[in-house]
C-alpha positions as CSV (number, residue, x, y, z in Angstrom):
1,C,-25.1,-6.6,-24.1
2,V,-27.8,-8.9,-22.6
3,G,-29.4,-11.5,-24.8
4,M,-32.4,-13.7,-24.6
5,K,-32.0,-17.5,-23.9
6,N,-31.7,-19.7,-27.0
7,S,-30.6,-16.8,-29.1
8,P,-28.2,-17.4,-31.9
9,S,-25.1,-15.2,-32.1
10,P,-25.6,-12.2,-32.6
11,P,-28.5,-12.2,-30.1
12,S,-32.1,-11.7,-31.2
13,F,-32.6,-9.1,-28.6
14,A,-30.0,-6.8,-27.1
15,A,-29.6,-3.6,-25.1
16,H,-26.7,-1.2,-25.3
17,L,-25.6,-0.1,-21.9
18,D,-22.7,2.2,-22.6
19,G,-22.8,5.9,-21.8
20,L,-25.0,5.9,-18.7
21,P,-24.6,9.2,-16.8
22,P,-22.7,8.9,-13.5
23,G,-24.9,7.8,-10.6
24,E,-27.6,6.3,-12.8
25,D,-28.7,2.8,-12.0
26,M,-28.0,0.1,-14.6
27,P,-31.2,-1.0,-16.4
28,T,-32.5,-4.4,-15.4
29,W,-33.2,-6.9,-18.1
30,T,-34.8,-10.2,-17.5
31,E,-33.8,-13.2,-19.6
32,L,-36.7,-15.3,-20.9
33,D,-36.9,-18.7,-22.6
34,T,-38.1,-18.1,-26.1
35,Q,-38.3,-21.8,-26.9
36,S,-36.7,-21.0,-30.2
37,N,-33.4,-21.8,-31.9
38,S,-34.4,-19.5,-34.8
39,P,-33.5,-15.8,-34.8
40,L,-36.4,-13.5,-33.7
41,N,-36.7,-10.5,-36.0
42,A,-39.5,-8.3,-34.6
43,V,-41.6,-7.7,-31.5
44,W,-44.9,-6.0,-30.8
45,G,-47.2,-5.8,-27.8
46,A,-51.0,-5.4,-27.6
47,D,-50.2,-4.1,-24.1
48,A,-47.6,-4.7,-21.4
49,N,-49.1,-8.1,-20.6
50,D,-49.5,-9.5,-24.2
51,V,-46.3,-9.4,-26.3
52,W,-45.6,-11.1,-29.6
53,A,-42.3,-11.9,-31.5
54,V,-41.8,-13.3,-35.0
55,G,-38.7,-14.7,-36.6
56,D,-37.1,-17.1,-39.2
57,H,-38.7,-20.3,-40.3
58,G,-42.2,-19.1,-39.5
59,T,-41.4,-18.7,-35.8
60,I,-44.2,-17.0,-33.8
61,R,-44.1,-16.6,-30.1
62,R,-46.4,-14.9,-27.5
63,F,-45.7,-13.8,-23.9
64,Q,-48.5,-13.0,-21.6
65,A,-48.7,-11.9,-17.9
66,N,-47.5,-14.6,-15.5
67,D,-45.9,-16.8,-18.3
68,L,-42.5,-18.2,-17.3
69,R,-41.5,-18.6,-21.0
70,W,-42.7,-17.6,-24.4
71,Q,-45.6,-19.7,-25.8
72,I,-45.2,-21.4,-29.2
73,I,-47.9,-20.3,-31.6
74,D,-48.8,-22.4,-34.7
75,S,-47.7,-20.8,-37.9
76,P,-49.1,-21.6,-41.4
77,T,-45.7,-20.8,-43.0
78,N,-42.0,-21.6,-42.9
79,A,-41.1,-18.3,-44.5
80,N,-38.8,-15.9,-42.5
81,L,-41.1,-13.4,-40.7
82,R,-39.8,-9.9,-40.6
83,A,-42.4,-7.6,-38.9
84,I,-45.5,-7.6,-36.7
85,W,-48.2,-5.1,-35.9
86,G,-51.8,-5.1,-34.7
87,T,-54.6,-3.1,-33.3
88,G,-55.1,-5.4,-30.4
89,P,-55.0,-9.0,-29.2
90,R,-57.5,-10.2,-31.8
91,D,-56.2,-8.3,-34.9
92,I,-52.5,-8.9,-35.6
93,W,-50.7,-8.8,-38.9
94,V,-47.3,-10.4,-39.7
95,V,-45.2,-10.0,-42.9
96,G,-42.1,-11.8,-44.2
97,D,-40.3,-13.3,-47.1
98,D,-41.9,-14.6,-50.3
99,G,-44.8,-12.1,-50.0
100,T,-46.0,-13.7,-46.8
101,I,-48.8,-11.9,-45.0
102,L,-50.5,-13.5,-42.0
103,H,-53.5,-12.4,-39.9
104,W,-54.3,-13.3,-36.3
105,D,-58.1,-13.2,-35.5
106,G,-57.7,-14.1,-31.8
107,L,-57.7,-17.8,-32.4
108,E,-55.2,-18.6,-35.2
109,F,-53.0,-17.1,-37.9
110,T,-54.1,-17.6,-41.5
111,A,-52.5,-16.6,-44.7
112,S,-53.8,-13.4,-46.3
113,T,-53.4,-12.6,-50.0
114,A,-52.3,-9.3,-51.6
115,Q,-52.9,-8.3,-55.1
116,L,-49.3,-8.8,-56.3
117,P,-48.4,-9.3,-60.0
118,Q,-48.2,-12.9,-60.9
119,G,-44.8,-14.4,-60.1
120,N,-43.9,-11.4,-57.8
121,E,-43.3,-12.5,-54.2
122,P,-41.2,-9.8,-52.6
123,S,-39.8,-10.0,-49.2
124,L,-41.9,-7.7,-46.9
125,Y,-40.0,-6.0,-44.1
126,G,-42.3,-3.6,-42.3
127,I,-45.9,-3.1,-41.3
128,W,-47.9,-0.3,-39.6
129,G,-51.4,0.9,-39.5
130,S,-53.7,3.5,-37.9
131,S,-56.7,1.1,-37.5
132,A,-58.0,-2.3,-38.5
133,D,-58.9,-1.0,-42.0
134,D,-55.8,1.1,-42.6
135,V,-52.7,-1.1,-42.7
136,W,-49.5,-0.4,-44.7
137,V,-46.8,-2.9,-45.7
138,V,-43.4,-2.2,-47.2
139,G,-40.8,-4.5,-48.8
140,E,-38.7,-5.1,-51.9
141,H,-39.8,-2.5,-54.4
142,T,-43.3,-2.8,-52.9
143,V,-45.8,-0.8,-50.9
144,L,-49.1,-2.3,-50.1
145,H,-52.2,-0.7,-48.5
146,Y,-55.0,-2.6,-46.9
147,E,-58.3,-0.8,-46.5
148,G,-60.4,-3.5,-44.8
149,A,-62.7,-6.0,-46.3
150,K,-64.9,-4.2,-48.8
151,A,-68.5,-5.2,-49.5
152,P,-69.4,-5.8,-53.1
153,A,-70.8,-2.8,-55.0
154,P,-74.6,-2.7,-55.3
155,G,-75.5,-4.9,-58.3
156,G,-72.0,-6.5,-58.3
157,P,-71.2,-10.2,-57.9
C-alpha cells in the first residue's frame, strides 16, 4: 500500500498492488502533502487539473495543476464530510454527518438546507447527479433529490 502524507492509520488513500500480471510495470503513485491530520473520506475531480477531497472535522482540500501540496479550503462546518460531487469547478456539492449539505459556487462553500423532518439530521454518505438541477443524496434512512432552484408559481409569494 502507498498512502498520502499526514494520513492517519489506516491511510486515507491507498492502492492495492497485489496480483499484477508478470512483466507488467508497477503503477507509480506520487505522495502529496494534504495539509491535514484528519482522515479524508472522498475525492472528486472537475478534471485532471482540479481535484477536491473532503474529510472529518469539516476538512476540505483542493489540488490544482502545478500545486506542490493540497490547498486548504475554508469550511462552514466542523461535521465529518463523507462525499463530494459536482458538475464543474463552480458547482460542487458536499454531504456529511448531521444532515450537512454544502455547495461551492466557485468562490466559497455555503450551507444548504434540505427539507428534513424537524429534529432529523441523518448522516449523509453519498451524492451524485446528472446535472446542476438533478442531484441525489443518500444517507441514514434518507434519500434526497434536488431539482434546482424553483421560481415561485405565478401569483405565488
